[in-house]
N, CA, C and O atoms as a Tinker XYZ file with bonds, in Angstrom:
   312  protein
     1  N    -11.825000 -227.046000  -58.609000    73     2
     2  CA   -12.703000 -226.070000  -58.003000    64     1     3
     3  C    -14.132000 -226.491000  -58.298000    63     2     4     5
     4  O    -14.501000 -226.699000  -59.454000    81     3
     5  N    -14.909000 -226.612000  -57.280000    73     3     6
     6  CA   -16.289000 -227.046000  -57.452000    64     5     7
     7  C    -17.223000 -226.041000  -56.792000    63     6     8     9
     8  O    -17.046000 -225.673000  -55.631000    81     7
     9  N    -18.239000 -225.598000  -57.570000    73     7    10
    10  CA   -19.227000 -224.638000  -57.084000    64     9    11
    11  C    -18.563000 -223.405000  -56.462000    63    10    12    13
    12  O    -18.969000 -222.937000  -55.399000    81    11
    13  N    -17.548000 -222.896000  -57.135000    73    11    14
    14  CA   -16.784000 -221.764000  -56.618000    64    13    15
    15  C    -17.208000 -220.486000  -57.323000    63    14    16    17
    16  O    -17.363000 -220.462000  -58.544000    81    15
    17  N    -17.396000 -219.417000  -56.544000    73    15    18
    18  CA   -17.725000 -218.123000  -57.113000    64    17    19
    19  C    -16.434000 -217.389000  -57.435000    63    18    20    21
    20  O    -15.751000 -216.887000  -56.543000    81    19
    21  N    -16.114000 -217.335000  -58.703000    73    19    22
    22  CA   -14.930000 -216.635000  -59.182000    64    21    23
    23  C    -15.333000 -215.416000  -60.011000    63    22    24    25
    24  O    -14.543000 -214.906000  -60.806000    81    23
    25  N    -16.551000 -214.964000  -59.821000    73    23    26
    26  CA   -17.089000 -213.842000  -60.590000    64    25    27
    27  C    -16.195000 -212.618000  -60.404000    63    26    28    29
    28  O    -15.782000 -212.289000  -59.292000    81    27
    29  N    -15.911000 -211.959000  -61.520000    73    27    30
    30  CA   -15.082000 -210.747000  -61.564000    64    29    31
    31  C    -13.663000 -210.980000  -61.052000    63    30    32    33
    32  O    -12.995000 -210.036000  -60.631000    81    31
    33  N    -13.203000 -212.218000  -61.084000    73    31    34
    34  CA   -11.834000 -212.513000  -60.648000    64    33    35
    35  C    -10.849000 -212.180000  -61.755000    63    34    36    37
    36  O    -11.234000 -211.999000  -62.910000    81    35
    37  N     -9.592000 -212.101000  -61.397000    73    35    38
    38  CA    -8.536000 -211.819000  -62.352000    64    37    39
    39  C     -7.459000 -212.883000  -62.209000    63    38    40    41
    40  O     -6.822000 -213.004000  -61.163000    81    39
    41  N     -7.264000 -213.659000  -63.288000    73    39    42
    42  CA    -6.250000 -214.716000  -63.299000    64    41    43
    43  C     -5.349000 -214.447000  -64.499000    63    42    44    45
    44  O     -5.663000 -214.845000  -65.621000    81    43
    45  N     -4.250000 -213.782000  -64.263000    73    43    46
    46  CA    -3.348000 -213.378000  -65.326000    64    45    47
    47  C     -2.049000 -214.162000  -65.259000    63    46    48    49
    48  O     -1.450000 -214.325000  -64.196000    81    47
    49  N     -1.631000 -214.642000  -66.422000    73    47    50
    50  CA    -0.382000 -215.385000  -66.557000    64    49    51
    51  C     -0.328000 -216.585000  -65.607000    63    50    52    53
    52  O      0.689000 -216.834000  -64.961000    81    51
    53  N     -1.443000 -217.323000  -65.535000    73    51    54
    54  CA    -1.525000 -218.500000  -64.679000    64    53    55
    55  C     -1.161000 -219.739000  -65.493000    63    54    56    57
    56  O     -1.536000 -219.861000  -66.659000    81    55
    57  N     -0.437000 -220.639000  -64.873000    73    55    58
    58  CA    -0.102000 -221.912000  -65.489000    64    57    59
    59  C     -0.683000 -223.004000  -64.596000    63    58    60    61
    60  O     -0.232000 -223.194000  -63.467000    81    59
    61  N     -1.692000 -223.725000  -65.109000    73    59    62
    62  CA    -2.378000 -224.735000  -64.319000    64    61    63
    63  C     -1.932000 -226.137000  -64.676000    63    62    64    65
    64  O     -1.597000 -226.428000  -65.824000    81    63
    65  N     -1.932000 -227.005000  -63.669000    73    63    66
    66  CA    -1.738000 -228.434000  -63.880000    64    65    67
    67  C     -2.861000 -229.139000  -63.141000    63    66    68    69
    68  O     -3.097000 -228.882000  -61.960000    81    67
    69  N     -3.550000 -230.025000  -63.836000    73    67    70
    70  CA    -4.615000 -230.840000  -63.234000    64    69    71
    71  C     -5.713000 -230.019000  -62.562000    63    70    72    73
    72  O     -6.199000 -230.394000  -61.495000    81    71
    73  N     -6.106000 -228.902000  -63.175000    73    71    74
    74  CA    -7.185000 -228.079000  -62.625000    64    73    75
    75  C     -8.520000 -228.551000  -63.190000    63    74    76    77
    76  O     -8.614000 -228.909000  -64.364000    81    75
    77  N     -9.534000 -228.548000  -62.361000    73    75    78
    78  CA   -10.879000 -228.912000  -62.783000    64    77    79
    79  C    -11.820000 -227.816000  -62.306000    63    78    80    81
    80  O    -11.797000 -227.426000  -61.139000    81    79
    81  N    -12.648000 -227.325000  -63.223000    73    79    82
    82  CA   -13.679000 -226.354000  -62.886000    64    81    83
    83  C    -15.020000 -227.057000  -63.033000    63    82    84    85
    84  O    -15.369000 -227.511000  -64.123000    81    83
    85  N    -15.764000 -227.148000  -61.955000    73    83    86
    86  CA   -17.057000 -227.816000  -61.976000    64    85    87
    87  C    -18.109000 -226.870000  -61.397000    63    86    88    89
    88  O    -18.090000 -226.547000  -60.209000    81    87
    89  N    -19.022000 -226.438000  -62.259000    73    87    90
    90  CA   -20.125000 -225.554000  -61.879000    64    89    91
    91  C    -19.649000 -224.294000  -61.164000    63    90    92    93
    92  O    -20.203000 -223.902000  -60.137000    81    91
    93  N    -18.623000 -223.670000  -61.715000    73    91    94
    94  CA   -18.080000 -222.430000  -61.158000    64    93    95
    95  C    -18.679000 -221.223000  -61.870000    63    94    96    97
    96  O    -19.085000 -221.313000  -63.028000    81    95
    97  N    -18.730000 -220.105000  -61.174000    73    95    98
    98  CA   -19.207000 -218.840000  -61.742000    64    97    99
    99  C    -17.987000 -218.008000  -62.109000    63    98   100   101
   100  O    -17.315000 -217.451000  -61.241000    81    99
   101  N    -17.712000 -217.933000  -63.398000    73    99   102
   102  CA   -16.590000 -217.144000  -63.914000    64   101   103
   103  C    -17.075000 -215.901000  -64.657000    63   102   104   105
   104  O    -16.313000 -215.300000  -65.414000    81   103
   105  N    -18.325000 -215.512000  -64.449000    73   103   106
   106  CA   -18.872000 -214.339000  -65.131000    64   105   107
   107  C    -17.999000 -213.110000  -64.866000    63   106   108   109
   108  O    -17.597000 -212.838000  -63.735000    81   107
   109  N    -17.724000 -212.384000  -65.941000    73   107   110
   110  CA   -16.939000 -211.148000  -65.915000    64   109   111
   111  C    -15.528000 -211.345000  -65.374000    63   110   112   113
   112  O    -14.921000 -210.405000  -64.860000    81   111
   113  N    -15.010000 -212.553000  -65.487000    73   111   114
   114  CA   -13.645000 -212.830000  -65.042000    64   113   115
   115  C    -12.645000 -212.487000  -66.135000    63   114   116   117
   116  O    -12.990000 -212.379000  -67.312000    81   115
   117  N    -11.427000 -212.324000  -65.725000    73   115   118
   118  CA   -10.338000 -212.001000  -66.641000    64   117   119
   119  C     -9.324000 -213.137000  -66.604000    63   118   120   121
   120  O     -8.753000 -213.437000  -65.556000    81   119
   121  N     -9.105000 -213.767000  -67.759000    73   119   122
   122  CA    -8.144000 -214.863000  -67.890000    64   121   123
   123  C     -7.173000 -214.486000  -68.999000    63   122   124   125
   124  O     -7.296000 -214.969000  -70.125000    81   123
   125  N     -6.225000 -213.640000  -68.693000    73   123   126
   126  CA    -5.341000 -213.072000  -69.707000    64   125   127
   127  C     -3.970000 -213.745000  -69.636000    63   126   128   129
   128  O     -3.422000 -213.969000  -68.557000    81   127
   129  N     -3.435000 -214.060000  -70.807000    73   127   130
   130  CA    -2.148000 -214.754000  -70.934000    64   129   131
   131  C     -2.133000 -216.023000  -70.084000    63   130   132   133
   132  O     -1.152000 -216.340000  -69.412000    81   131
   133  N     -3.266000 -216.740000  -70.140000    73   131   134
   134  CA    -3.440000 -217.986000  -69.397000    64   133   135
   135  C     -3.929000 -219.049000  -70.367000    63   134   136   137
   136  O     -5.068000 -218.986000  -70.830000    81   135
   137  N     -3.101000 -220.007000  -70.677000    73   135   138
   138  CA    -3.459000 -221.068000  -71.620000    64   137   139
   139  C     -4.575000 -221.926000  -71.039000    63   138   140   141
   140  O     -4.488000 -222.383000  -69.899000    81   139
   141  N     -5.626000 -222.141000  -71.829000    73   139   142
   142  CA    -6.808000 -222.873000  -71.375000    64   141   143
   143  C     -6.960000 -224.227000  -72.059000    63   142   144   145
   144  O     -7.996000 -224.878000  -71.926000    81   143
   145  N     -5.941000 -224.648000  -72.782000    73   143   146
   146  CA    -5.990000 -225.915000  -73.510000    64   145   147
   147  C     -6.283000 -227.077000  -72.568000    63   146   148   149
   148  O     -5.611000 -227.262000  -71.553000    81   147
   149  N     -7.310000 -227.860000  -72.930000    73   147   150
   150  CA    -7.672000 -229.050000  -72.185000    64   149   151
   151  C     -8.511000 -228.800000  -70.942000    63   150   152   153
   152  O     -8.921000 -229.752000  -70.279000    81   151
   153  N     -8.773000 -227.546000  -70.613000    73   151   154
   154  CA    -9.566000 -227.242000  -69.419000    64   153   155
   155  C    -11.044000 -227.246000  -69.793000    63   154   156   157
   156  O    -11.455000 -226.594000  -70.753000    81   155
   157  N    -11.826000 -227.981000  -69.032000    73   155   158
   158  CA   -13.254000 -228.158000  -69.300000    64   157   159
   159  C    -14.065000 -227.132000  -68.500000    63   158   160   161
   160  O    -14.140000 -227.193000  -67.272000    81   159
   161  N    -14.660000 -226.200000  -69.224000    73   159   162
   162  CA   -15.503000 -225.168000  -68.626000    64   161   163
   163  C    -16.986000 -225.445000  -68.892000    63   162   164   165
   164  O    -17.826000 -224.591000  -68.609000    81   163
   165  N    -17.315000 -226.599000  -69.419000    73   163   166
   166  CA   -18.663000 -226.859000  -69.936000    64   165   167
   167  C    -19.769000 -226.794000  -68.884000    63   166   168   169
   168  O    -20.934000 -226.629000  -69.245000    81   167
   169  N    -19.446000 -226.917000  -67.604000    73   167   170
   170  CA   -20.483000 -226.826000  -66.563000    64   169   171
   171  C    -20.466000 -225.465000  -65.860000    63   170   172   173
   172  O    -21.220000 -225.242000  -64.913000    81   171
   173  N    -19.617000 -224.571000  -66.322000    73   171   174
   174  CA   -19.445000 -223.269000  -65.672000    64   173   175
   175  C    -20.206000 -222.167000  -66.402000    63   174   176   177
   176  O    -20.639000 -222.333000  -67.543000    81   175
   177  N    -20.356000 -221.043000  -65.714000    73   175   178
   178  CA   -20.906000 -219.834000  -66.329000    64   177   179
   179  C    -19.750000 -218.874000  -66.548000    63   178   180   181
   180  O    -18.932000 -218.668000  -65.651000    81   179
   181  N    -19.678000 -218.282000  -67.746000    73   179   182
   182  CA   -18.618000 -217.289000  -67.960000    64   181   183
   183  C    -19.005000 -216.220000  -68.970000    63   182   184   185
   184  O    -18.259000 -215.949000  -69.911000    81   183
   185  N    -20.156000 -215.620000  -68.778000    73   183   186
   186  CA   -20.570000 -214.503000  -69.625000    64   185   187
   187  C    -19.698000 -213.290000  -69.352000    63   186   188   189
   188  O    -19.392000 -212.976000  -68.201000    81   187
   189  N    -19.306000 -212.620000  -70.409000    73   187   190
   190  CA   -18.550000 -211.384000  -70.285000    64   189   191
   191  C    -17.114000 -211.548000  -69.826000    63   190   192   193
   192  O    -16.550000 -210.634000  -69.226000    81   191
   193  N    -16.512000 -212.704000  -70.100000    73   191   194
   194  CA   -15.118000 -212.882000  -69.685000    64   193   195
   195  C    -14.183000 -212.124000  -70.618000    63   194   196   197
   196  O    -14.525000 -211.819000  -71.761000    81   195
   197  N    -13.007000 -211.831000  -70.105000    73   195   198
   198  CA   -11.933000 -211.237000  -70.888000    64   197   199
   199  C    -10.860000 -212.298000  -71.033000    63   198   200   201
   200  O    -10.357000 -212.833000  -70.045000    81   199
   201  N    -10.514000 -212.595000  -72.279000    73   199   202
   202  CA    -9.546000 -213.650000  -72.544000    64   201   203
   203  C     -8.867000 -213.373000  -73.879000    63   202   204   205
   204  O     -9.477000 -212.804000  -74.784000    81   203
   205  N     -7.606000 -213.775000  -74.001000    73   203   206
   206  CA    -6.927000 -213.686000  -75.295000    64   205   207
   207  C     -7.437000 -214.821000  -76.173000    63   206   208   209
   208  O     -7.503000 -215.969000  -75.734000    81   207
   209  N     -7.791000 -214.505000  -77.390000    73   207   210
   210  CA    -8.331000 -215.502000  -78.316000    64   209   211
   211  C     -7.382000 -216.690000  -78.456000    63   210   212   213
   212  O     -7.825000 -217.839000  -78.455000    81   211
   213  N     -6.105000 -216.429000  -78.575000    73   211   214
   214  CA    -5.140000 -217.526000  -78.766000    64   213   215
   215  C     -5.078000 -218.451000  -77.551000    63   214   216   217
   216  O     -4.751000 -219.629000  -77.696000    81   215
   217  N     -5.381000 -217.946000  -76.369000    73   215   218
   218  CA    -5.355000 -218.773000  -75.161000    64   217   219
   219  C     -6.546000 -219.722000  -75.075000    63   218   220   221
   220  O     -6.519000 -220.668000  -74.287000    81   219
   221  N     -7.587000 -219.488000  -75.869000    73   219   222
   222  CA    -8.764000 -220.355000  -75.886000    64   221   223
   223  C     -8.536000 -221.664000  -76.634000    63   222   224   225
   224  O     -9.309000 -222.611000  -76.487000    81   223
   225  N     -7.485000 -221.715000  -77.427000    73   223   226
   226  CA    -7.212000 -222.896000  -78.237000    64   225   227
   227  C     -7.193000 -224.159000  -77.383000    63   226   228   229
   228  O     -6.360000 -224.295000  -76.487000    81   227
   229  N     -8.115000 -225.083000  -77.662000    73   227   230
   230  CA    -8.169000 -226.356000  -76.967000    64   229   231
   231  C     -9.020000 -226.379000  -75.711000    63   230   232   233
   232  O     -9.149000 -227.425000  -75.076000    81   231
   233  N     -9.613000 -225.230000  -75.334000    73   231   234
   234  CA   -10.510000 -225.203000  -74.169000    64   233   235
   235  C    -11.779000 -225.987000  -74.505000    63   234   236   237
   236  O    -12.190000 -226.048000  -75.664000    81   235
   237  N    -12.389000 -226.577000  -73.499000    73   235   238
   238  CA   -13.608000 -227.369000  -73.692000    64   237   239
   239  C    -14.789000 -226.571000  -73.175000    63   238   240   241
   240  O    -14.846000 -226.206000  -72.000000    81   239
   241  N    -15.741000 -226.303000  -74.078000    73   239   242
   242  CA   -16.919000 -225.500000  -73.732000    64   241   243
   243  C    -18.175000 -226.166000  -74.278000    63   242   244   245
   244  O    -18.101000 -227.029000  -75.153000    81   243
   245  N    -19.327000 -225.759000  -73.756000    73   243   246
   246  CA   -20.585000 -226.265000  -74.307000    64   245   247
   247  C    -21.069000 -225.332000  -75.427000    63   246   248   249
   248  O    -20.434000 -224.314000  -75.702000    81   247
   249  N    -22.174000 -225.674000  -76.060000    73   247   250
   250  CA   -22.638000 -224.905000  -77.225000    64   249   251
   251  C    -23.044000 -223.479000  -76.864000    63   250   252   253
   252  O    -22.869000 -222.576000  -77.682000    81   251
   253  N    -23.574000 -223.252000  -75.678000    73   251   254
   254  CA   -23.973000 -221.906000  -75.273000    64   253   255
   255  C    -22.750000 -221.035000  -75.003000    63   254   256   257
   256  O    -22.732000 -219.848000  -75.327000    81   255
   257  N    -21.747000 -221.636000  -74.413000    73   255   258
   258  CA   -20.501000 -220.923000  -74.169000    64   257   259
   259  C    -19.806000 -220.583000  -75.484000    63   258   260   261
   260  O    -19.209000 -219.515000  -75.619000    81   259
   261  N    -19.886000 -221.483000  -76.441000    73   259   262
   262  CA   -19.289000 -221.230000  -77.751000    64   261   263
   263  C    -19.943000 -220.016000  -78.407000    63   262   264   265
   264  O    -19.268000 -219.213000  -79.050000    81   263
   265  N    -21.253000 -219.888000  -78.243000    73   263   266
   266  CA   -21.943000 -218.717000  -78.769000    64   265   267
   267  C    -21.455000 -217.447000  -78.084000    63   266   268   269
   268  O    -21.224000 -216.434000  -78.745000    81   267
   269  N    -21.300000 -217.494000  -76.788000    73   267   270
   270  CA   -20.799000 -216.337000  -76.038000    64   269   271
   271  C    -19.389000 -215.973000  -76.500000    63   270   272   273
   272  O    -19.082000 -214.795000  -76.684000    81   271
   273  N    -18.543000 -216.961000  -76.685000    73   271   274
   274  CA   -17.165000 -216.716000  -77.110000    64   273   275
   275  C    -17.083000 -216.205000  -78.540000    63   274   276   277
   276  O    -16.122000 -215.527000  -78.902000    81   275
   277  N    -18.081000 -216.524000  -79.354000    73   275   278
   278  CA   -18.074000 -216.045000  -80.737000    64   277   279
   279  C    -18.126000 -214.519000  -80.794000    63   278   280   281
   280  O    -17.690000 -213.923000  -81.779000    81   279
   281  N    -18.651000 -213.887000  -79.757000    73   279   282
   282  CA   -18.684000 -212.419000  -79.695000    64   281   283
   283  C    -17.284000 -211.843000  -79.656000    63   282   284   285
   284  O    -17.040000 -210.754000  -80.175000    81   283
   285  N    -16.359000 -212.574000  -79.040000    73   283   286
   286  CA   -14.968000 -212.111000  -78.977000    64   285   287
   287  C    -14.329000 -212.052000  -80.351000    63   286   288   289
   288  O    -13.394000 -211.286000  -80.588000    81   287
   289  N    -14.853000 -212.879000  -81.258000    73   287   290
   290  CA   -14.341000 -212.902000  -82.624000    64   289   291
   291  C    -15.041000 -211.885000  -83.513000    63   290   292   293
   292  O    -14.684000 -211.711000  -84.678000    81   291
   293  N    -16.041000 -211.216000  -82.948000    73   291   294
   294  CA   -16.805000 -210.237000  -83.725000    64   293   295
   295  C    -17.863000 -210.868000  -84.609000    63   294   296   297
   296  O    -18.398000 -210.217000  -85.505000    81   295
   297  N    -18.170000 -212.149000  -84.356000    73   295   298
   298  CA   -19.177000 -212.832000  -85.156000    64   297   299
   299  C    -20.567000 -212.391000  -84.743000    63   298   300   301
   300  O    -20.830000 -212.127000  -83.570000    81   299
   301  N    -21.452000 -212.314000  -85.725000    73   299   302
   302  CA   -22.861000 -212.045000  -85.477000    64   301   303
   303  C    -23.629000 -213.258000  -85.979000    63   302   304   305
   304  O    -23.621000 -213.559000  -87.172000    81   303
   305  N    -24.279000 -213.938000  -85.078000    73   303   306
   306  CA   -24.985000 -215.172000  -85.421000    64   305   307
   307  C    -26.443000 -214.861000  -85.629000    63   306   308   309
   308  O    -27.085000 -214.214000  -84.802000    81   307
   309  N    -26.953000 -215.331000  -86.742000    73   307   310
   310  CA   -28.338000 -215.062000  -87.140000    64   309   311
   311  C    -29.255000 -216.150000  -86.675000    63   310   312
   312  O    -30.459000 -216.090000  -86.921000    81   311
């Protein structure tokens, strides 16, 4: 998927093979019970996503996305 607007989308219990996200808008999307291991989101936007913490294991993100995801863990970064 390239330059795709997936804002506020819902992807539940999805199993992907060979998926690529390039500069997609995933803001406020829901990715529940969807394993994200090996999927590169580093060029995408995904503020306010809903995701199971365990499904994030192995996902590829950039440093800004990592900060956003830290909120899901309840971390407060100083």
